[in-house]
C-alpha positions in Angstrom: 37.1 -17.1 62.9 38.2 -17.1 59.2 36.3 -18.0 56.2 38.0 -21.3 56.0 37.1 -22.3 59.4 33.4 -21.6 58.7 33.6 -23.9 55.7 35.0 -26.6 58.0 31.6 -26.8 59.5 30.2 -28.2 56.3 29.3 -32.0 56.5 30.7 -32.6 53.2 34.5 -32.5 54.0 35.5 -33.2 50.4 33.6 -30.3 49.2 34.7 -28.0 52.0 38.2 -28.8 51.2 37.9 -27.7 47.7 36.0 -24.6 48.8 38.8 -23.6 51.2 41.6 -24.0 48.7 39.7 -21.7 46.3 39.2 -18.7 48.7 42.5 -17.0 48.0 42.2 -17.3 44.3 38.6 -16.5 44.0 38.9 -12.8 44.6 41.5 -12.5 42.0 39.4 -14.2 39.2 38.5 -12.1 36.3 35.0 -13.1 35.1 35.8 -11.9 31.6 38.1 -15.1 30.8 39.8 -15.6 27.6 37.8 -17.4 25.1 34.4 -15.6 25.8 33.3 -12.6 23.8 31.0 -10.0 24.9 28.3 -11.9 23.5 27.9 -15.3 22.0 25.7 -15.7 18.9 25.6 -16.7 15.3 25.8 -14.5 12.3 22.8 -14.5 10.2 23.0 -13.7 6.5 20.9 -11.0 5.1 17.3 -12.1 5.6 17.0 -14.3 2.6 13.8 -16.1 2.3 13.7 -19.4 0.5 10.7 -21.4 -0.7 11.7 -24.1 2.1 11.0 -21.4 4.7 7.4 -21.0 3.3 7.2 -24.8 3.4 8.1 -25.1 7.0 5.6 -22.5 7.9 2.9 -24.4 5.9 4.0 -27.8 7.4 3.8 -26.1 10.8 0.2 -25.2 10.4 -0.8 -27.8 7.9 -4.2 -28.1 9.5 -5.3 -24.6 8.2 -4.9 -25.5 4.4 -6.3 -28.9 5.0 -9.4 -27.5 6.8 -9.8 -24.9 4.1 -9.5 -27.4 1.3 -11.9 -30.0 2.9 -14.5 -27.4 3.8 -14.5 -25.6 0.4 -14.5 -28.9 -1.8 -17.2 -30.5 0.3 -19.5 -27.4 0.0 -18.8 -27.1 -3.8 -19.3 -30.7 -4.2 -22.6 -30.7 -2.5 -23.7 -27.5 -4.5 -22.6 -29.0 -7.8 -24.6 -32.3 -7.1 -27.6 -30.4 -6.1 -27.6 -28.3 -9.2 -29.7 -29.1 -12.1 -28.4 -29.8 -15.5 -28.5 -26.9 -18.1 -29.2 -27.2 -21.9 -28.2 -24.6 -24.5 -30.2 -23.7 -27.5 -28.3 -22.0 -30.4 -29.7 -20.4 -33.5 -27.5 -18.7 -36.1 -28.7 -15.5 -38.0 -27.0 -13.8 -40.9 -26.9 -9.9 -41.2 -26.7 -8.9 -44.8 -25.7 -5.4 -46.1 -28.6 -3.0 -45.9 -28.6 -1.4 -49.2 -30.5 1.9 -50.5 -31.1 1.9 -54.3 -30.7 5.2 -55.9 -30.8 6.4 -59.6 -28.2 8.7 -60.8 -30.1 10.8 -63.6 -27.0 12.1 -65.2 -25.5 8.7 -66.1 -28.9 6.9 -66.0 -27.1 4.0 -64.0 -28.7 2.2 -61.0 -26.2 2.5 -58.0 -26.3 0.6 -54.7 -25.3 2.9 -51.7 -25.3 1.6 -48.2 -24.0 2.4 -44.6 -20.5 1.6 -43.3 -20.5 -2.3 -42.8 -18.9 -2.4 -39.2 -21.2 0.3 -37.8 -24.3 -1.4 -39.1 -23.4 -4.8 -37.8 -22.7 -3.4 -34.3 -25.9 -1.4 -34.3 -27.9 -4.6 -35.1 -26.0 -6.5 -32.3 -27.3 -4.0 -29.9 -30.7 -4.1 -31.4 -30.9 -8.0 -31.2 -30.2 -7.9 -27.4 -32.3 -4.9 -26.6 -35.2 -5.0 -24.0 -37.8 -4.4 -26.8 -36.7 -7.6 -28.5 -36.9 -9.6 -25.3 -40.2 -8.0 -24.6 -41.6 -9.4 -27.9 -40.3 -12.8 -27.2 -42.0 -12.8 -23.9 -45.3 -12.0 -25.5 -44.9 -14.4 -28.3 -44.1 -17.4 -26.0 -46.4 -16.2 -23.2 -43.5 -16.8 -20.8 -45.6 -15.1 -17.9 -47.7 -18.3 -17.8 -45.1 -20.8 -18.6 -44.2 -22.8 -15.7 -40.9 -24.2 -17.0 -39.5 -20.6 -17.6 -38.7 -19.7 -14.0 -36.9 -22.3 -11.8 -39.2 -23.6 -8.8 -39.5 -20.8 -6.2 -38.6 -17.9 -8.5 -41.9 -17.1 -9.9 -43.0 -15.5 -6.6 -39.8 -13.4 -6.8 -40.8 -12.3 -10.3 -44.2 -11.4 -9.3 -43.0 -9.4 -6.3 -40.6 -7.3 -8.6 -43.7 -6.3 -10.9 -43.9 -2.4 -10.9 -47.4 -1.1 -10.8 -47.8 2.2 -12.5 -50.6 4.7 -12.6 -51.6 6.2 -15.8 -50.2 5.6 -19.3 -51.6 3.5 -22.0 -52.1 -0.2 -22.1 -48.9 -1.0 -23.9 -46.7 0.7 -21.3 -48.5 -1.0 -18.4 -48.1 -4.2 -20.0 -44.3 -3.6 -20.5 -43.9 -2.7 -16.8 -45.7 -5.9 -15.9 -43.6 -7.9 -18.0 -40.4 -6.2 -17.1 -39.2 -8.8 -14.5 -39.5 -11.7 -17.2 -37.7 -9.5 -19.8 -34.9 -9.1 -17.4 -34.8 -12.8 -16.7 -34.5 -13.4 -20.4 -31.7 -10.9 -20.9 -29.6 -12.2 -18.0 -29.4 -15.7 -19.7 -29.1 -14.9 -23.5 -26.0 -14.7 -25.2 -25.5 -12.9 -28.4 -22.2 -13.3 -30.1 -20.7 -12.5 -33.5 -18.5 -15.1 -35.4 -15.2 -13.3 -36.2 -14.8 -12.1 -39.8 -18.3 -13.1 -40.7 -21.9 -11.6 -40.9 -23.2 -14.5 -38.7 -24.7 -13.9 -35.2 -25.3 -16.7 -32.9 -28.2 -16.4 -30.3 -27.7 -18.7 -27.4 -29.8 -19.4 -24.5 -29.3 -21.8 -21.5 -32.1 -23.3 -19.5 -32.7 -26.4 -17.4 -35.6 -27.3 -19.7 -34.0 -28.3 -23.3 -37.3 -27.7 -25.4 -37.6 -24.2 -23.8 -34.0 -23.3 -24.6 -34.6 -24.3 -28.3 -37.9 -22.4 -28.5 -36.4 -19.3 -27.0 -33.5 -18.9 -29.5 -35.7 -19.8 -32.5 -38.3 -17.4 -31.5 -35.8 -14.7 -30.8 -34.3 -14.9 -34.3 -37.8 -14.8 -35.9 -38.8 -11.7 -33.9 -35.7 -9.9 -34.7 -36.1 -10.7 -38.5 -39.8 -9.6 -38.5 -38.8 -6.5 -36.5 -36.2 -5.4 -38.8 -38.3 -5.6 -42.0 -41.2 -3.6 -40.4 -38.7 -1.1 -39.1 -37.2 -0.8 -42.7 -40.6 -0.3 -44.4 -41.8 2.1 -41.7 -38.6 3.9 -42.0 -38.9 4.3 -45.7 -42.2 5.8 -45.3 -41.2 8.1 -42.6 -38.3 9.3 -44.7 -40.4 10.3 -47.5 -42.8 12.2 -45.5 -40.1 14.0 -43.6 -38.3 14.9 -46.8 -41.5 16.6 -48.1 -41.8 18.5 -45.0 -38.1 19.6 -45.2 -38.3 20.6 -48.8 -41.2 22.9 -48.2 -39.4 24.5 -45.2 -36.4 24.8 -47.1 -38.1 26.5 -50.2 -39.6 29.0 -47.6 -36.2 29.7 -45.9 -34.5 30.3 -49.4 -37.2 32.8 -50.5 -36.9 34.6 -47.2 -33.1 34.9 -47.2 -33.0 36.3 -50.5 -35.7 38.9 -49.6 -33.6 40.0 -46.5 -30.3 40.4 -48.7 -32.1 42.6 -51.2 -33.8 44.8 -48.5 -30.5 45.2 -46.6 -28.5 46.3 -49.6 -31.2 48.7 -50.6 -31.7 50.4 -47.1 -27.9 50.6 -46.3 -27.0 51.6 -49.7 -24.5 48.8 -49.8 -23.4 48.3 -53.5 -21.1 45.6 -53.0 -19.4 43.9 -50.0 -17.2 46.7 -49.0 -14.1 45.7 -51.2 -13.8 49.2 -53.0 -13.9 51.4 -49.8 -11.4 49.2 -48.1 -8.1 50.9 -49.4 -9.4 54.5 -48.9 -10.6 54.1 -45.4 -7.9 51.9 -44.0 -5.2 54.0 -45.6 -6.5 57.1 -44.1 -6.7 55.2 -40.6 -3.2 54.0 -41.0 -1.9 57.6 -41.7 -3.7 59.0 -38.7 -2.2 56.1 -36.5 1.5 57.0 -37.8 0.9 60.6 -37.1 -0.4 59.9 -33.7 2.6 57.7 -32.8 5.1 60.4 -33.8 3.1 63.1 -31.6 3.0 60.7 -28.8 6.8 60.2 -29.0 7.4 63.9 -29.3 5.1 64.4 -26.1 7.1 61.9 -24.0 10.5 63.5 -25.1 9.4 67.0 -24.2 7.8 65.7 -21.1 10.9 64.0 -19.9 12.8 67.3 -20.5 10.3 69.2 -18.5 10.2 66.8 -15.6 14.1 66.7 -15.6 14.1 70.4 -15.4 11.8 70.4 -12.3 13.6 67.7 -10.4 17.3 68.2 -11.4 19.3 69.4 -8.4 21.5 71.7 -10.4 19.4 73.1 -13.3 22.5 74.5 -14.9 23.5 70.9 -15.9 20.3 70.7 -18.1 21.3 70.1 -21.7 18.9 72.8 -23.1 20.4 75.5 -20.7 24.0 74.5 -21.7 23.3 75.0 -25.3 21.7 78.2 -25.0 23.9 81.2 -26.4 23.0 83.8 -23.9 23.6 81.4 -21.0 27.1 80.6 -22.6 27.8 84.3 -23.0 26.9 85.2 -19.4 28.9 82.3 -18.1 31.9 83.6 -19.8 31.6 86.9 -18.5 31.0 85.7 -15.0 33.9 83.6 -15.3 36.1 86.6 -16.1 34.8 88.8 -13.4 35.4 86.1 -10.8 39.1 85.9 -11.9 39.4 89.6 -11.7 37.9 89.7 -8.2 40.2 86.9 -7.1 43.3 89.0 -8.2 41.9 92.1 -6.3 41.1 90.0 -3.1 44.7 89.2 -2.9 45.8 92.9 -2.7 42.9 94.7 -1.2 40.1 94.1 1.4 36.4 93.7 0.6 35.8 97.4 1.4 37.9 98.5 -1.4 35.9 100.3 -4.1 37.3 98.4 -7.0 36.6 95.1 -5.2 33.0 96.4 -4.4 32.4 97.3 -8.0 33.5 93.9 -9.5 31.3 92.1 -6.7 28.3 94.2 -7.8 28.9 93.3 -11.4 29.2 89.4 -10.5 25.8 89.7 -8.7 24.2 91.4 -11.7 25.4 88.6 -14.0 24.3 85.8 -11.7 20.7 87.5 -11.6 20.6 87.7 -15.3 21.8 83.9 -15.5 19.1 82.9 -13.1 16.4 84.7 -15.4 17.7 82.9 -18.5 17.3 79.7 -16.7 13.7 80.5 -15.8 13.1 81.5 -19.5 14.4 78.2 -20.9 12.4 76.3 -18.1 9.3 78.0 -19.2 10.0 77.4 -22.9 10.3 73.6 -22.3 7.0 73.5 -20.4 5.3 75.4 -23.3 6.7 73.0 -25.8 5.5 70.1 -23.6 2.1 71.6 -23.4 1.7 72.2 -27.1 3.1 68.6 -27.9 0.2 67.2 -25.4 -2.6 69.2 -27.1 -1.4 68.0 -30.6 -1.4 64.4 -29.5 -5.1 64.8 -28.0 -6.1 66.2 -31.5 -4.6 63.5 -33.5 -6.0 60.9 -31.0 -9.5 62.2 -31.4 -9.2 62.2 -35.3 -7.9 58.6 -35.2 -10.8 57.5 -33.0 -13.3 59.0 -35.3 -11.8 57.7 -38.4 -11.6 54.1 -36.7 -15.4 54.2 -35.8 -16.1 55.2 -39.4 -14.0 52.2 -40.6 -15.8 49.9 -38.3 -19.1 50.8 -39.5 -18.1 50.2 -43.0 -16.7 46.9 -42.1 -19.7 45.7 -40.3 -22.1 46.6 -43.2 -19.9 44.7 -45.5 -19.8 41.8 -43.2 -23.5 41.7 -42.7 -24.1 41.8 -46.4 -21.7 38.9 -46.9 -23.6 36.8 -44.0 -26.9 37.4 -45.7 -25.4 36.1 -49.0 -24.0 33.0 -47.2 -27.4 32.2 -46.0 -28.9 32.4 -49.3 -26.2 30.1 -50.8 -26.7 27.6 -47.8 -30.5 27.6 -48.2 -30.1 26.9 -51.9 -27.8 24.0 -51.5 -30.1 22.5 -48.9 -32.9 22.8 -51.0 -31.2 21.1 -53.9 -29.9 18.2 -51.7 -33.4 17.5 -50.4 -35.0 17.2 -53.9 -32.2 14.8 -54.7 -32.8 12.8 -51.6 -36.6 12.7 -52.3 -35.8 11.3 -55.7 -33.5 8.5 -54.2 -36.1 7.5 -51.7 -39.0 7.3 -54.4 -36.5 4.8 -56.5 -35.6 2.6 -53.5 -38.9 2.2 -52.0 -39.9 -0.4 -54.5 -36.9 -2.8 -53.5 -37.2 -3.0 -49.8 -36.5 -6.4 -48.3 -35.2 -7.7 -44.8 -31.4 -7.8 -44.4 -31.9 -10.4 -41.6 -32.2 -14.1 -42.3 -32.1 -17.3 -40.3 -29.4 -19.6 -41.4 -29.6 -22.5 -39.0 -32.5 -23.1 -36.4 -31.6 -24.6 -33.0 -31.6 -28.4 -32.7 -33.1 -30.0 -29.5 -30.2 -30.1 -27.1 -29.2 -33.6 -25.8 -26.0 -33.0 -23.8 -26.0 -30.5 -21.0 -23.5 -27.7 -21.2 -23.4 -27.1 -17.4 -22.8 -27.0 -14.8 -19.1 -28.3 -15.2 -19.2 -30.2 -12.0 -15.6 -31.7 -12.1 -14.1 -28.8 -13.4 -15.6 -26.6 -10.7 -14.6 -29.2 -8.0 -11.0 -29.2 -9.1 -11.0 -25.5 -9.4 -12.4 -25.1 -5.9 -9.6 -27.5 -4.7 -6.9 -25.4 -6.5 -8.3 -22.2 -5.1 -8.9 -23.3 -1.7 -5.4 -24.9 -1.5 -4.0 -21.5 -2.5 -6.3 -19.8 0.0 -5.4 -22.1 2.7 -1.7 -21.7 2.1 -2.2 -17.8 2.1 -4.1 -18.1 5.4 -1.4 -20.2 7.0 1.1 -17.6 5.9 -0.9 -14.8 7.1 -1.6 -16.5 10.5 2.2 -17.0 10.6 2.9 -13.2 9.6 0.6 -11.8 12.5 1.8 -14.2 14.9 4.9 -12.7 16.7 5.7 -15.6 18.9 8.7 -17.7 18.9 7.7 -21.3 18.0 10.5 -23.0 16.3 14.2 -23.2 16.2 14.3 -21.4 13.0 12.6 -18.4 14.8 15.5 -18.2 17.2 18.1 -18.2 14.3 16.1 -15.7 12.4 15.2 -13.1 15.0 17.6 -13.6 17.9 20.7 -14.7 16.1 22.0 -16.7 18.9 22.6 -20.5 18.9 20.0 -23.0 20.1 21.6 -25.1 22.9 18.6 -27.1 23.5 15.2 -28.1 22.5 12.9 -29.3 25.2 9.6 -30.8 23.9 6.3 -30.6 25.7 6.2 -32.7 29.0 3.2 -35.0 28.6 0.8 -34.5 31.6 -1.2 -37.7 31.5 -1.9 -40.9 29.6 0.4 -43.5 28.1 3.0 -41.3 27.1 3.6 -39.8 30.5 3.9 -43.2 31.9 6.5 -44.1 29.1 8.4 -41.1 30.0 8.2 -41.6 33.8 9.2 -45.2 33.3 7.1 -48.5 33.1 5.2 -49.3 36.2 5.4 -46.8 39.0 6.9 -43.5 38.5 10.8 -43.3 39.3 11.8 -41.1 42.2 14.2 -38.3 41.4 16.4 -39.3 44.2 16.8 -40.3 47.8 18.4 -38.1 50.6 18.3 -39.9 53.7 15.0 -41.6 53.8 13.1 -38.8 52.2 12.0 -39.4 48.6 11.7 -36.7 46.2 9.3 -36.5 43.2 9.1 -33.9 40.3 7.0 -31.0 41.4 4.0 -30.0 39.3 5.0 -28.8 35.9 8.6 -29.4 36.5 10.2 -32.3 34.3 13.2 -33.9 35.6 15.6 -35.6 33.7 15.9 -38.7 35.9 12.6 -40.4 34.9 13.5 -42.6 32.0 16.7 -42.6 30.1 14.9 -43.5 27.0 12.5 -40.6 27.1 12.7 -37.6 24.9 12.8 -35.2 27.8 16.0 -36.9 29.2 17.5 -36.9 25.8 16.9 -33.4 25.3 18.4 -32.3 28.6 21.4 -34.4 27.9 21.9 -32.6 24.5 21.5 -29.4 26.5 24.3 -30.3 28.7 26.5 -31.3 25.8 25.9 -27.9 24.0 26.7 -26.0 27.2 30.0 -28.1 27.8 31.0 -27.3 24.1 30.0 -23.8 23.9 33.3 -22.3 24.4 36.6 -23.2 22.5 38.9 -23.2 25.6 36.9 -24.6 28.5 33.2 -25.0 29.4 31.7 -22.1 31.4 31.7 -23.0 35.2 29.3 -20.3 36.3 26.1 -20.4 34.2 23.1 -18.1 34.8 19.7 -19.4 33.5 17.1 -16.6 32.9 14.1 -15.8 30.6 12.2 -12.8 29.4 9.1 -13.4 31.4 7.8 -15.5 34.2 6.4 -19.0 33.4 8.9 -19.7 30.6 10.5 -22.7 32.2 13.7 -21.3 33.6 13.6 -23.1 36.9 13.0 -26.2 35.2 15.8 -25.7 32.6 18.3 -24.8 35.4 17.2 -27.8 37.6 17.6 -30.3 34.8 20.7 -28.8 33.5 22.3 -29.1 37.0 21.2 -32.7 37.3 22.5 -33.6 33.9 25.9 -32.0 34.8 26.0 -33.8 38.1 25.4 -37.0 36.1 28.9 -36.7 34.6 30.5 -37.0 37.9 31.2 -33.3 38.3 30.3 -31.4 41.4 27.5 -29.1 40.8 25.8 -26.4 42.8 22.4 -24.9 41.9 21.9 -21.6 43.4 18.4 -20.0 43.8 18.9 -16.3 42.9 15.3 -15.5 42.6 15.0 -13.4 45.9 11.4 -12.6 45.1 9.6 -16.0 44.2 12.1 -18.7 45.0 11.1 -22.4 43.8 14.2 -24.6 43.9 13.6 -25.6 47.6 10.2 -26.9 46.5 11.6 -28.8 43.5 14.3 -30.5 45.6 12.4 -30.7 48.9 14.9 -28.8 50.9 14.6 -26.5 53.8 14.4 -22.8 52.8 14.7 -21.3 56.5 18.3 -20.1 55.8 19.9 -19.5 52.5 21.7 -17.1 50.1 20.0 -13.9 51.7 21.4 -14.8 55.1 24.9 -15.0 53.6 24.7 -11.7 51.7 23.3 -10.0 54.7 26.2 -11.3 56.8 24.0 -13.4 59.2 25.1 -16.9 57.9 27.9 -19.1 57.1 28.1 -20.2 53.3 29.2 -23.7 54.1 26.3 -24.4 56.2 23.8 -23.0 53.9 24.7 -25.4 51.1 22.5 -28.5 51.2 23.1 -31.7 49.4 20.1 -32.8 47.1 21.5 -35.7 44.8 24.7 -37.4 44.4 27.3 -34.7 43.3 24.3 -32.0 43.3 24.1 -29.4 45.9 21.4 -26.6 46.4 21.8 -23.1 47.9 18.3 -21.9 48.6 17.1 -18.3 49.0 16.2 -18.4 52.6 14.1 -15.5 54.0 12.9 -13.1 51.4 14.8 -9.6 51.7 13.2 -6.4 51.2 16.0 -5.3 48.8 16.9 -8.1 46.4 18.5 -5.9 43.8 20.8 -4.2 46.2 22.0 -7.7 47.9 22.5 -9.2 44.3 24.3 -6.1 43.1 26.8 -5.9 46.1 30.4 -6.8 46.1 29.7 -9.7 48.5 27.6 -11.4 45.7 30.5 -11.2 43.2 32.9 -12.8 46.1 30.1 -15.3 46.7 30.1 -16.6 43.2 34.0 -16.5 43.0 34.0 -18.5 46.2 31.4 -21.0 44.8 33.2 -21.3 41.5 36.3 -22.4 43.1 34.7 -25.0 45.4 32.4 -26.7 42.8 33.0 -27.7 39.2 29.9 -26.2 38.0 27.6 -23.5 39.5 24.1 -22.9 38.1 22.3 -19.7 39.1 18.4 -19.5 38.8 17.4 -16.0 38.4 14.1 -13.9 37.9 12.9 -12.8 34.5 14.8 -9.9 32.8 11.8 -8.1 31.8 10.4 -7.8 35.2 13.5 -7.3 37.3 17.1 -6.1 37.1 18.4 -8.9 39.0 19.3 -11.0 36.1 21.2 -8.2 34.3 23.3 -7.6 37.5 24.0 -11.4 37.9 24.8 -11.7 34.2 27.8 -9.6 34.4 29.2 -11.8 37.2 29.2 -15.4 35.5 30.8 -16.9 32.7 27.8 -17.7 30.7 24.1 -16.9 30.3 21.3 -19.1 28.9 18.3 -17.5 27.8 15.0 -19.7 28.1 12.3 -19.2 25.6 8.9 -20.9 25.8 7.6 -21.8 22.5 4.2 -20.1 21.5 4.5 -17.8 24.5 7.4 -15.4 24.2 7.2 -12.8 21.5 10.0 -11.9 19.3 10.2 -8.5 20.4 10.4 -9.3 24.1 13.1 -12.0 23.6 15.3 -9.8 21.3 14.9 -6.9 23.8 16.1 -9.2 26.6 19.2 -10.3 24.5 19.9 -6.8 23.7 19.8 -5.8 27.5 22.0 -8.7 28.4 24.6 -7.9 25.7 24.4 -4.1 26.9 25.6 -4.9 30.4 28.4 -7.2 29.1 26.8 -10.6 29.6 28.1 -13.7 27.6 25.1 -15.1 26.1 25.9 -18.8 25.3 22.5 -19.3 23.6 19.0 -20.1 24.1 16.8 -23.1 25.1 13.5 -23.4 23.4 11.1 -24.9 26.0 7.6 -26.5 25.7 8.1 -27.0 21.9 5.6 -29.2 20.0 7.9 -30.9 17.4 6.6 -31.6 14.2 7.4 -34.6 12.1 9.4 -32.4 9.5 11.5 -30.8 12.4 15.2 -32.1 12.9 14.7 -32.4 16.6 11.7 -34.6 16.0 14.0 -37.2 14.2 16.7 -36.8 16.7 14.1 -37.6 19.5 12.7 -40.4 17.4 16.0 -42.0 16.7 17.0 -41.9 20.4 13.8 -43.5 21.5 14.3 -46.1 18.9 17.9 -46.8 20.0 16.7 -47.1 23.7 14.0 -49.2 22.8 16.1 -51.6 20.8 18.7 -51.6 23.7 16.0 -52.4 26.1 14.5 -55.1 24.2 18.0 -56.8 23.6 18.7 -56.8 27.4 15.3 -58.2 27.9 15.9 -60.9 25.4 19.3 -61.7 27.0 17.7 -61.9 30.5 15.0 -64.3 29.0 17.9 -66.5 27.6 19.7 -66.6 31.0 
């Protein structure tokens, strides 16, 4: 029986006829049709980030900055309202120049001399905010027993911080006991200098206005009195110190003069060595010059001597060649050798004349070697003599250098003793001058600190700045909330929006499927008013959408139905030449909605009047038979294994929609799908139906989808919003493009549309349009 006869057994004659007509042409079809590239995608510009991209991220997670702002502002507001008002006392102090009176005896004129102004004021600033000043203020105001000084609940903390010491005097023990109160004062006091003036402002803030005023005024008074006491005590200490130093300096001067005299007497040092300098050093220089010449002569002779011992041919030595005896012997030897050469031509070596000449040559050679030895011995003797002369001069040079060093050392010591005498004399004279100055200035001591303005009783609090702090917390929390939203988006690698598809996958978005409502009024509106609409009727069996599968024939005005209609339109217009007839729907991972997408796409295509076949190619976990309520006893696996007829395996589900289930699950799904029979099956179905939709397993789990993707005219990649990671989706797209698949685009599924999304407004307008249309039809019925 032929393949055409098998297809005649199909209950749908019209469909069977179309299938039979396409049998011959299906095997010759080239799946890589014109108009389809290797992969279909959009070209993204270089990753340019605009402010609107950040705005979309913030709008997507608007709850994050709103929550941060509400929480922060609420806490800050509560804290500000519970915080007590703070008052500030302010006292102004003027620091005058601290002058020291001195009398110039020579000119008999009174001069005022004082320290450098900036350093003095900076020193006073450090003194006014020292722990010593704070300690005296604490004692004067008896802050230890003042109930208003420490806020409520803080006195116990101060008492716990008291350091107990063993030993020491009473004042030190008291300072240790009051140290927590001193630290509390220093934490809140503020000492500032008014620019380009000698005025110092003392500020102190406290919740009690009277205590703030008292502390600043008392602080200024304590500092003023302490300055005057210190200056008077310092003058007395200076006078006493000068008397002691003058006595010591006088003794040091006498002692240094005595040491200089004894040294010059014992060492016979008449002067400081200037007269002996030329003679001693000139002699040392002369010995140094002779030593250098002797050293050079020794090195030259040593070089000749070493050369005579190491040279291969000693006759080439310059000293030997210049020797007269050697030259004479060489000349005689040359003549005899010439004579012997002539005799050797005519006579044999035994001839008496030849023997006589040979004997003379041997005697001359012996004399020549003796001359060489004599010259070599002479070179050695010259070298040894030069070496001994060098040693003698070096010894004389070392002795003269030691004598010179001794003379210089004595002169240096004498000069050092003289300098000590001069230094002690200068110090003694300066101390006497300083003692006179202190005596003159002691009569005119006065305080250089005076209080110009006492603090007034504060009336208006200076803190806390409640409104400013609340506004600042609002601004900072807003910035922090926006930053937190951006950070959450940064660490989130899931695809959540259409922009993510464009940015990370660079393929067009064919459809956006919103979240299908599971319960409530929204689900009833989507499924239709009243009872839920049935998907379709085959015979007498009614089919309803299975759990988790949103089918488009629920309510024409629903956002779900409109989304799948937009997907259908995008697929039909995805190619410039003609719409793809064989479409593979796949995903990266399980549970991304590929079965739901393929089902609804097939139903949407069938609503156009075209004949559509949906094939369940998931030979591991099939679901289409459950969705459409068809039998799964026989299906695609039977035909691929050669145990069934294709026409008898196709089952009608809806008008213009047919289903080819999986059938029994085979043990080798990849081998069946990758066989040539599978390609022939797709070609055959393509010739029999207008559109063939294939539902396949996930790409990341199995190779089935990669095998099928090369056999169809287009592939749709389903991405579940908030579930599929960018890396997995991008890797899936890369795998599909590697095997030559024509990726038409992606469908982002289960997305929660935000009011600022384009697709949100598209859905809203479609619902508004259908609602107006339905309301108009209702009004017409009422009028009728």
